[in-house]
N, C-alpha and C positions, 0 to 999 in steps of 0.2 A: 597142635594148632598154634600159629604164631601169635594170635590175639591172647591166648592163655599165657604164653611165655612173657609177652610184653606186660600183661597185668602183674604177673608174679615178680618180674624184675622191679616194677615200681613198688609193689608191696614189700619186697625185701628191704628197700631203701627206707621205708617208714616203720619197719619192725612188725609187719603183719605176716602171718603164715601164708603159704601158697594156697591158691584156689585149685580145686579139681574141676576138670571138664565134666559137664552134665549133658548127656545126649538128650535127656528129657527137656531140660531148659533150652537147649539149642533148638529143638523142634518147636517149642513154644515161641521162642524169639524169632525164628524164621517165619512162622505163621503170622506173628505180629508185624514183621517187616513187610510181608507180602500184602498186608492191608494198606500200606503206604500212608499211614496217618500218624502224625507226631502227637500222640496222646499218651497219657499215663495208663499203664497196663495193670497195675495192682501188684506188680513184683518189684523187688529191688531192681532198678533199671538205669541204663544210660542209653540215650538216643542221639543220633547225629546223622546229618545228610550233607553230601557234597556232590557237585555236578560231575566230578571226575573220579569219584570213589569207586573202586572195583574190588576192594577187600575190606574185611572188618577192621583190620589194623589201621586203615586210613582215618578212622574216627578217634583213635587214641590220642594223638597230639592235642586235639581240641579238649578232650576230657582232662588230660594231664595239665593243660594250661591253667586249670582251676586251682592248682596248687599255690600259685602266686596270689590268689584271692583269699586263701584260707588263713584265718588267724586262730591259733589254738585257743581253746576255751570251752566253756560249757554250753554255749549257745550255737544253734545251727548257723552255718555260714550264710551270708547274704551276697547276692550279686555274682556276676560272672559265671564261671563253670565250677565254682568251688564245690558244690554238691556232687558234681560229676566225679571230681577227683576223690572226694571223701568216700564215695561209693566204691571206687576202684580199690582203695586201701583199707576199707572197713574190716577190722579184725574179726568181727563176728560172722562175716560172710565166708562160706566155705566152698561154694559151687558157682560155676560160671557157664553160661551157654549163650552163644551169639548167632545172629543171622543177618544176611544182607539181601536186599532186593533192589532192583532198578525200578524207580518210580518216575512216572512222567513229570510230576511237578517238583520232585525232590532230587533227582539224580540217584546216586547210590545212597540207600537208606540203611543204616546200621542200627541194630537193636541188640543190646546185651542185657540179659537177666541174671540176677544174683540171688542166691539162696544161702542162708536166710537174708532177707532184705537189710540193707544198711540205712544210714541217715535217720536213725531213730532218735527222736527228741530226748534230751537228757542223757544220752549214751555216748556223746561225742568224745569226752575226755578218755573214756575206757577203750574206744574203738579206733581212734585216729591218732597215729603216732606223729613222728617228726615230719614237718612240712619242708 
């Protein structure tokens, strides 16, 4: 999966170990995408939508742009897509699964779930490497 390789390339740059693909998470992410709702799912997640998106990889530039909004430290990042980027590179996350659906009001809707979830308060210094 290209989305897995793109995640792992970014993770390598920040000192995080590679993720493994999870068919179980991918199935859950696909079901969530099929619902066409930009809502929190209870998993470690990244969501994104674009009118011309036809692959899961289309969402990655949006999530990776959050890197520029992240300031290393002990508090969760604020604003922009910083939390999207920190989930991508979260060292404690080991599995990834993504899905894509075409939604009338959103266009291509990408959902990626991560296990264990990232962005845990108080754990940023240990789980987010170099920005």
